[in-house]
N, C-alpha and C positions, 0 to 999 in steps of 0.2 A: 503494500500499501503505500501512497507516496507520502511521505515526512508532511505535518504541516509546516508551515514557514507563515509566521504572522507578522504582519507589517502594515503601517498606517491606520489601523485601526484603531478606535476607543470608544469606548464604554464612558453613557454621562460621567459612572463611577472614578475611572479612571480620569476622566480632566480633574476630577476633583483630587484624585490624588496626585494629578502631576502638579498642580498649583501647592501643594501643602510640599510638596518633597522639593520643589524648584525648581524643577523639569521643564526645558525648554522644548517646544515644537517644534513641527518641518515649519518651513518659510512660507506663509500661507504666499495666494497668485493671485494677481487683478484677472477677472475675465470679464470681459464685456458683453453688457444685455444684446439684445439682438438691433438696439438703434445703434448701437457702438460698431457693427461688426465691420472689421476693415475690410477694405477691397482685396489686401496682398492676402495671398495665403497662408495661412494656419494651419500648424501641426500640434499634435497632440500625442505624445510619448507614453509608451508604457514603460517606467522605469527597470529599469536593472538594478537587482535585488544584490548589490556590491558596494563597501562604504566610499567609491568615489562617482556611486553613481543617487543616492539617495536622497538627497540633496539638490539634485538638479531641479530646475523647474520643470512643469508638465507639458507650459503650452509655450507656443516658438511663432514667430511671425516674420517674413519674407519681408526684405525692404533693401532696394539697390541688389538686389541680386545675394543677399546673407538673409541666415534668418538669427535673428535676435529673441532672449527669450522675453518673455511677458515681463512685465516689473512687476516684483513683488511689491505689498504696501509698503510705507515706508515703517522704520521699527520693528519687520518682521525680521523672527530668527532664523537663521538658515539650520540650526543644528534640528536632530531629529530625535523626539521621543522615547523612548524602551516601549516594546510592543506591549498590547494588552491583549489578555487572554480569551476577550470577549468577542466574537462577531455583531455587537452593537456598535451603533456610532450615533454621536450624539444629535446631528446633524442633517437634515435629510437634503435631496440634489433639489434646485429648481428648476422646476418646469417653464421657462420664459412663453408667452402666448407670441402667438403670429410668426413661429419660426416650420423648416419644415425639420422631419422624420423621416425613417423609413418605416412608411407602416406596410409594406410589401417588399419585396425585394429578390431578384433571382441573383444569384451569387456565382460569381466567376472564378476558379482559382486559376494563376496563370505561373507557369514551372519552368525558368528562368532556368537553362543549361543543364537539363539530368534528364537523362534519356529513360530514366525509369522514375518517375517522379513517388511509388510508394518504398522503393529503397531510399531516398533523398529527406523525406517527409514523413511517413507513411500513409495508410488509404484516406488523404484528405476528401476526398467524397465523399466517401462513405461515411465519415464523420458529419460533414455541412447535413446529408441525409436523414441522419438519427436526429440530430439538432433541430432541424425541421418540425419532424413530427412528436418532439419530448414538450414534457409540461414543463420544463427549463426555459425556453424560451419564450413561453406567456409572463415570463417575468417584463418582457420589453409592452405587453399590451398597456399598463399604470403612463408610460413615457410618448410614446404614438400615438392613445386613443383608437388602437384596434385591436379585436378579439377573434379576429378571423384566423384560423388552423392553415397549419401547415402554409404560409405564408414568406419566408423565405428559405424556397427550394435552391437543390443544385442547377445551376444551368447549362454549363458546357466548362473541359479544362480546356488549357489554349498552352501548349508546348513552345515554349520559344527560347532559339539560340542565338545568342547574342555575346558578341564582344564587350568585355567591362574591364575595367578597371582593378585591380585590388578591392580598392576604395569608390565604391560607386558611389554617383547623387542622386538624391531623391529627383533630380530633373534628366537624370539618365533613365530613371525608372519609369518617371512621365513618361516617357516617348514611347518606351515599350509599351506601358496600359495603353497609352492612343492609341499606339498602332491595334490594338488587340481590339481597342472598342469599334474602331473603323472596320475589323475583319468583322466583328458580331455585329450589324448590321447598326452600329452607332445607337444600339443600347446603352444608355448612359441615364443620367438625371437621377432623380430621387426615388427610381423603381428597379437599379442594379447596383450590385456592389460588390467592386474586383478587390483580388486579394494574391499581391506577388509576389513568391516563394521564391528563395535565396538560399541556394546549397551550401551547404561546409563551406566554410574557408573564404566565402564570399563578405565582404566587410559594404559597408554602405553608412554614409554621413550627408547631412541634411545638404551640405555647399561646398564647393572648394575649398573654405576655409578650414574643413578636416576637422572640426574642433569638435562637435556632437554628433557620436557615431553610434553604429552597432559594431564594437571592432573587438572582440577578446582577444586577440593578438595583443591590443595595445592600449591595455586598461586607463590611462591618462585621457583619452579621446571615449570610452565606453559608457555610455550613458541610457542605453534604452535597447529593452526587446525585440520589439515592435511600434508600430504606430499609425496614426489615422489622419487622414487630410484628404481633399475635395480640391480638383484644379478645374479651369475651362480649357477647352480645346478642341477645335473644328465645329464650334457650337452646339459643345455639351458641356454639360458639368459635371463631373466622375468623379464617384465616391471610390475611395480606393484606402485599401490595410496596405501595410509591410511587413511582411512576414521572415524576418530574417532564420538560417538554423537554430536551434531551442536549447538542443544537448551542448551547453557551455555553463561554466559554472556565472551565475547570477541571473540565469535564463533557468536554466531545469530544473526538473523536482528531484527526489530522490527515492530512487526502486520504481520507475515507471517507464514505459516503453515508450521510442521513438516516437511514434504517431499522437501518446497523452503530452508528450512535451510540445509539440507542434500544434495542437489543439487546445491546450492550455492557452497561449498566447493569440491562437486564433479567436476562440468563443472572446476570452478578451475585446478585441477588437471589433469582432462582431459585434457585441450588446453595444460597444461607446459610439460604434459609426452608425451603427441605428438611430440609437437614443438620440445623437448629436453631432451628424454630417460634416457641420459647417461650425461647428468649435463655438456655439452661441446660446445652447440653451443643455436639461438636466445634467447641471453641476451642483456642487455646496455654493451656495451665492457669499456666503460669508463666514470670517472664524480663520481658526487656522489650519484648515482646509478649502481654503477656497481656489474653486478651479479644479477637485479631485471630480472624474466622471462615476460612475456606478461601478464598472470595471478595476478601477484605482483603487478604490473605500476596501475594496476585498481581496487586493490580489496577494497572490501566494498562500493565499487560505484552499488550500485542496480536499478534494474530499468526493469519495466513490460517487459520480452521479450518472444515474440511470435513463438515458437516449435512449427510445425506440426499445428494441430489446440486448442494448449493448451496454457495457460500465465503461462509463471513461473517470481516471482520477486529474479531475480540474476544479480551476476556484468556481466558487459561485459569487454571485453578482447582487449587487447593492439593489433592494426592496422597498421603494420610501413605504409599504403598503406595511410591512411588518416590521419597518425600521431597520434592519439587520441585513447581514450578508443571507442571502436565501438560495434555494436550488429548484423554486414553481412558486 
């Protein structure tokens, strides 16, 4: 069974304990509401569980070809509080009105530079099919205002063979994704979700500053295990996630399979991309955990979750309905 790793989750009682003991909490992050959405691309990361990554901002915005972190409020601490043993969280996420969500979306994995995707990441298509028929996926109901069953189906897989530098950039990946969208009949907007998978040994950074990266071979820049974002190309608004190889320290679980490691981050990004595709809704609105999405709150709290007829050791997702990390 996957070993529980508890991070970034606090109960109300724990918050009082923090204050009593004088501990400091993670840096708060500013997150604009709908009226403040920037025209520039934004990225929300799934932080790696490593000392150098835990204090990284969650949100970044593009400006002048570079990605800069969204600033934390003045006076916010950069230290990380000791983890709590509770699955409960003191503040729910805020669902801003008038914003877009993925009420229903076909999912399209893009497998880069791997002849046999199952050997590189596990059976991703089967996992997405299992997730689609599960009770687990219905945690999203409260955030996207839909209760329809089987509304996040697997669409099709797209293998891609491309030349990438060891440190690829988000712009490189966007080029690949845009090509796939064109080959997929232009299916994009808020009814389609693309996941681009990178094989073992392939690093990726936001931009050519190579400072915020998935880089398990270079810990000084290793910030994330995955991320989700959106961009415009060819008249389409494209929602996507980036899924590097997960069986590395800082991303992998203990005693789980290749597929479960892949699925843990993939499910994190599916839930967050569906509930907050443009990085302007369904986040913690204030306090020390401002900017956390529903996957961040429960990151690395892994349990056996039955999806369809199969069981996976993956993380829970946060539910406002029960004010806790949940499986349904």
